[in-house]
Z-matrix of the N, CA and C atoms (Angstrom, degrees):
N
C 1 1.449
C 2 1.511 1 109.54
N 3 1.301 2 115.36 1 141.97
C 4 1.452 3 116.97 2 174.52
C 5 1.519 4 109.39 3 -92.60
N 6 1.317 5 116.66 4 169.78
C 7 1.465 6 120.25 5 -175.17
C 8 1.522 7 112.15 6 -63.53
N 9 1.335 8 118.56 7 -29.33
C 10 1.458 9 121.02 8 177.98
C 11 1.523 10 110.48 9 -63.73
N 12 1.333 11 117.13 10 -42.75
C 13 1.457 12 120.75 11 179.69
C 14 1.531 13 110.99 12 -65.77
N 15 1.308 14 118.28 13 -36.71
C 16 1.455 15 120.95 14 179.71
C 17 1.524 16 110.22 15 -67.34
N 18 1.324 17 118.49 16 -40.25
C 19 1.469 18 120.96 17 179.13
C 20 1.519 19 111.42 18 -65.73
N 21 1.332 20 118.93 19 -26.85
C 22 1.454 21 121.78 20 -178.68
C 23 1.526 22 112.32 21 -82.98
N 24 1.321 23 117.97 22 -8.76
C 25 1.462 24 120.80 23 179.81
C 26 1.526 25 110.37 24 -71.44
N 27 1.301 26 114.85 25 145.44
C 28 1.459 27 119.25 26 173.52
C 29 1.527 28 107.77 27 -77.65
N 30 1.310 29 117.66 28 160.75
C 31 1.469 30 118.78 29 177.47
C 32 1.535 31 112.28 30 -57.40
N 33 1.315 32 117.47 31 -37.65
C 34 1.469 33 120.46 32 179.31
C 35 1.526 34 110.83 33 -64.87
N 36 1.345 35 117.32 34 -41.12
C 37 1.465 36 121.20 35 178.48
C 38 1.521 37 110.89 36 -65.56
N 39 1.322 38 116.75 37 -41.17
C 40 1.461 39 120.58 38 179.28
C 41 1.525 40 110.76 39 -63.99
N 42 1.325 41 116.36 40 -39.80
C 43 1.465 42 120.26 41 178.49
C 44 1.530 43 110.66 42 -66.58
N 45 1.333 44 116.51 43 -42.19
C 46 1.464 45 120.41 44 178.49
C 47 1.523 46 110.59 45 -63.20
N 48 1.324 47 117.03 46 -42.42
C 49 1.465 48 120.89 47 179.16
C 50 1.520 49 111.05 48 -62.65
N 51 1.331 50 117.96 49 -43.82
C 52 1.461 51 119.87 50 -179.35
C 53 1.529 52 110.70 51 -66.39
N 54 1.338 53 117.42 52 -33.65
C 55 1.461 54 120.86 53 176.87
C 56 1.518 55 110.45 54 -65.30
N 57 1.333 56 116.85 55 -44.82
C 58 1.464 57 121.30 56 179.71
C 59 1.522 58 110.72 57 -63.46
N 60 1.317 59 117.15 58 -45.79
C 61 1.459 60 120.65 59 -176.25
C 62 1.523 61 112.57 60 -69.43
N 63 1.323 62 117.77 61 -20.84
C 64 1.462 63 121.12 62 -179.97
C 65 1.524 64 112.18 63 -77.40
N 66 1.320 65 117.81 64 -14.99
C 67 1.459 66 121.47 65 -176.41
C 68 1.535 67 111.08 66 -120.44
N 69 1.330 68 117.70 67 108.41
C 70 1.467 69 119.78 68 178.79
C 71 1.532 70 113.15 69 -57.28
N 72 1.323 71 117.40 70 -36.31
C 73 1.471 72 120.08 71 179.22
C 74 1.519 73 110.75 72 -65.49
N 75 1.329 74 116.86 73 -38.66
C 76 1.459 75 121.03 74 179.24
C 77 1.528 76 110.99 75 -69.48
N 78 1.328 77 116.96 76 -38.98
C 79 1.471 78 120.99 77 176.32
C 80 1.522 79 109.36 78 -60.10
N 81 1.331 80 116.95 79 -45.00
C 82 1.467 81 121.11 80 179.82
C 83 1.524 82 110.61 81 -62.02
N 84 1.320 83 116.82 82 -41.97
C 85 1.460 84 121.55 83 179.10
C 86 1.529 85 111.47 84 -62.33
N 87 1.314 86 116.89 85 -44.70
C 88 1.470 87 121.22 86 179.83
C 89 1.525 88 110.22 87 -65.00
N 90 1.321 89 117.23 88 -44.49
C 91 1.464 90 120.34 89 -177.51
C 92 1.528 91 111.89 90 -67.98
N 93 1.327 92 118.70 91 -26.29
C 94 1.462 93 120.82 92 176.98
C 95 1.524 94 111.13 93 -70.66
N 96 1.328 95 117.35 94 -17.88
C 97 1.458 96 121.60 95 -179.18
C 98 1.528 97 111.78 96 -100.75
N 99 1.325 98 117.31 97 16.21
C 100 1.458 99 120.96 98 179.87
C 101 1.520 100 110.24 99 -119.04
N 102 1.321 101 114.95 100 157.98
C 103 1.465 102 122.43 101 178.62
C 104 1.522 103 108.47 102 -131.41
N 105 1.330 104 116.10 103 159.06
C 106 1.464 105 119.11 104 177.74
C 107 1.532 106 110.32 105 -85.53
N 108 1.311 107 115.95 106 173.12
C 109 1.466 108 121.41 107 -175.42
C 110 1.531 109 111.81 108 -64.82
N 111 1.322 110 118.28 109 -36.55
C 112 1.459 111 121.19 110 -179.64
C 113 1.523 112 111.05 111 -63.93
N 114 1.324 113 116.84 112 -48.38
C 115 1.468 114 121.40 113 178.11
C 116 1.525 115 109.85 114 -59.99
N 117 1.327 116 116.24 115 -44.33
C 118 1.468 117 121.04 116 -178.23
C 119 1.520 118 111.19 117 -61.66
N 120 1.337 119 117.33 118 -43.50
C 121 1.465 120 120.95 119 179.52
C 122 1.527 121 110.69 120 -60.71
N 123 1.331 122 116.91 121 -43.90
C 124 1.466 123 120.60 122 179.01
C 125 1.528 124 110.80 123 -64.16
N 126 1.317 125 116.75 124 -44.15
C 127 1.468 126 121.80 125 -177.25
C 128 1.531 127 111.52 126 -65.82
N 129 1.343 128 116.87 127 -37.61
C 130 1.464 129 120.87 128 -176.78
C 131 1.524 130 113.28 129 -88.42
N 132 1.324 131 117.05 130 -12.92
C 133 1.460 132 120.33 131 -179.17
C 134 1.519 133 113.56 132 74.21
N 135 1.324 134 116.13 133 29.73
C 136 1.466 135 121.13 134 176.20
C 137 1.527 136 107.72 135 -121.80
N 138 1.310 137 116.30 136 170.51
C 139 1.463 138 119.27 137 -178.84
C 140 1.526 139 111.11 138 -75.44
N 141 1.325 140 115.37 139 156.86
C 142 1.458 141 121.16 140 175.69
C 143 1.521 142 109.70 141 -58.97
N 144 1.312 143 116.77 142 -40.25
C 145 1.466 144 121.11 143 -179.80
C 146 1.531 145 111.34 144 -61.22
N 147 1.335 146 117.10 145 -38.50
C 148 1.463 147 120.61 146 178.11
C 149 1.524 148 110.47 147 -62.91
N 150 1.329 149 116.49 148 -44.74
C 151 1.468 150 120.24 149 178.79
C 152 1.527 151 109.93 150 -63.06
N 153 1.331 152 117.43 151 -44.29
C 154 1.460 153 120.55 152 179.37
C 155 1.528 154 111.48 153 -61.78
N 156 1.324 155 116.20 154 -40.96
C 157 1.466 156 120.85 155 -179.87
C 158 1.537 157 110.39 156 -64.74
N 159 1.337 158 116.85 157 -42.77
C 160 1.464 159 120.87 158 178.38
C 161 1.531 160 111.41 159 -65.04
N 162 1.327 161 116.19 160 -38.67
C 163 1.464 162 120.19 161 177.64
C 164 1.531 163 110.74 162 -65.08
N 165 1.313 164 115.30 163 -45.98
C 166 1.462 165 119.60 164 -178.81
C 167 1.526 166 111.72 165 -63.40
N 168 1.338 167 116.44 166 -32.87
C 169 1.468 168 121.25 167 178.65
C 170 1.527 169 111.81 168 -78.39
N 171 1.338 170 117.40 169 -5.66
C 172 1.454 171 120.81 170 179.35
C 173 1.518 172 114.07 171 82.16
N 174 1.326 173 117.39 172 14.24
C 175 1.461 174 121.08 173 -178.27
C 176 1.521 175 112.75 174 -94.78
N 177 1.322 176 116.64 175 -7.70
C 178 1.455 177 120.56 176 -176.92
C 179 1.523 178 108.65 177 -154.22
N 180 1.314 179 117.43 178 131.12
C 181 1.454 180 122.10 179 171.82
C 182 1.513 181 116.07 180 68.15
N 183 1.334 182 114.08 181 -166.57
C 184 1.457 183 122.14 182 178.59
C 185 1.522 184 108.12 183 -147.80
N 186 1.309 185 116.00 184 164.94
C 187 1.456 186 121.01 185 -174.56
C 188 1.525 187 110.22 186 -118.25
N 189 1.327 188 115.22 187 133.46
C 190 1.455 189 121.56 188 171.14
C 191 1.514 190 105.89 189 -125.86
N 192 1.317 191 116.58 190 117.79
C 193 1.458 192 120.60 191 -175.20
C 194 1.514 193 109.66 192 65.62
N 195 1.331 194 116.94 193 -123.21
C 196 1.460 195 121.01 194 179.10
C 197 1.526 196 112.32 195 -101.85
N 198 1.323 197 116.97 196 0.24
C 199 1.464 198 122.18 197 -173.33
C 200 1.526 199 111.21 198 -105.01
N 201 1.335 200 116.32 199 134.86
C 202 1.458 201 121.68 200 172.59
C 203 1.523 202 109.17 201 -91.27
N 204 1.328 203 116.22 202 141.24
C 205 1.463 204 122.32 203 176.47
C 206 1.521 205 108.61 204 -125.28
N 207 1.318 206 116.46 205 136.58
C 208 1.459 207 122.31 206 -178.58
C 209 1.521 208 107.15 207 -122.77
N 210 1.327 209 116.68 208 132.17
C 211 1.462 210 119.68 209 -178.31
C 212 1.526 211 110.37 210 -77.07
N 213 1.328 212 115.01 211 156.48
C 214 1.461 213 120.66 212 176.93
C 215 1.527 214 110.62 213 -60.10
N 216 1.329 215 116.63 214 -35.10
C 217 1.464 216 121.46 215 178.79
C 218 1.532 217 110.68 216 -63.22
N 219 1.331 218 117.06 217 -43.01
C 220 1.464 219 120.31 218 178.25
C 221 1.527 220 111.59 219 -64.71
N 222 1.324 221 116.74 220 -38.62
C 223 1.468 222 120.86 221 178.73
C 224 1.526 223 109.81 222 -64.14
N 225 1.325 224 116.28 223 -44.34
C 226 1.464 225 120.64 224 -178.35
C 227 1.531 226 112.37 225 -65.36
N 228 1.329 227 117.10 226 -32.19
C 229 1.464 228 121.26 227 -176.66
C 230 1.525 229 113.65 228 -100.68
N 231 1.327 230 117.18 229 12.62
C 232 1.465 231 121.34 230 -175.76
C 233 1.527 232 111.46 231 -71.22
N 234 1.312 233 115.65 232 134.57
C 235 1.459 234 122.75 233 172.14
C 236 1.523 235 106.30 234 -118.08
N 237 1.342 236 118.73 235 119.81
C 238 1.463 237 120.07 236 -176.34
C 239 1.526 238 111.31 237 -62.87
N 240 1.332 239 116.45 238 143.66
C 241 1.461 240 119.56 239 178.71
C 242 1.527 241 110.77 240 -67.69
N 243 1.318 242 116.24 241 149.75
C 244 1.456 243 121.73 242 177.04
C 245 1.521 244 107.20 243 -77.83
N 246 1.311 245 115.98 244 126.46
C 247 1.460 246 120.66 245 -177.42
C 248 1.524 247 109.95 246 -96.47
N 249 1.316 248 116.13 247 152.08
C 250 1.463 249 121.05 248 175.70
C 251 1.510 250 113.18 249 89.17
N 252 1.308 251 114.24 250 -177.14
C 253 1.454 252 121.97 251 -178.31
C 254 1.537 253 109.13 252 -83.52
N 255 1.342 254 117.56 253 139.94
C 256 1.455 255 119.34 254 177.98
C 257 1.511 256 111.73 255 -62.43
N 258 1.323 257 116.81 256 147.24
C 259 1.468 258 120.65 257 178.59
C 260 1.523 259 110.05 258 -64.08
N 261 1.302 260 115.67 259 142.57
C 262 1.457 261 120.83 260 178.21
C 263 1.516 262 113.88 261 85.61
N 264 1.338 263 118.44 262 -1.17
C 265 1.459 264 118.27 263 178.45
C 266 1.527 265 108.46 264 -79.17
N 267 1.324 266 116.87 265 143.69
C 268 1.456 267 120.30 266 -175.87
C 269 1.526 268 112.56 267 -67.72
N 270 1.320 269 115.61 268 144.99
C 271 1.457 270 121.70 269 174.67
C 272 1.509 271 108.72 270 -77.62
N 273 1.304 272 115.61 271 138.18
C 274 1.468 273 119.71 272 175.02
C 275 1.529 274 106.82 273 -103.64
N 276 1.295 275 115.31 274 94.02
C 277 1.450 276 119.58 275 -176.57
C 278 1.503 277 111.77 276 -111.82
């Protein structure tokens, strides 16, 4: 996590994170319930780039170092974004 992400955490999130990081067994448990972006893209039927873009926008998963991790819960509850221009929007010609 970078310092910007830490400043955006709520106090409850920061407390939960410090609790998780204090226990190696809990860290292992959490990491066993996460998947990487490649696995997630295959499972959801979207491109790897789409998953990376959603992760970077903060809409899916979290980042540790250079790797994005997505929880099984997020994968199960994922709703694909609507692609293209909304119907009824004016053409800019």
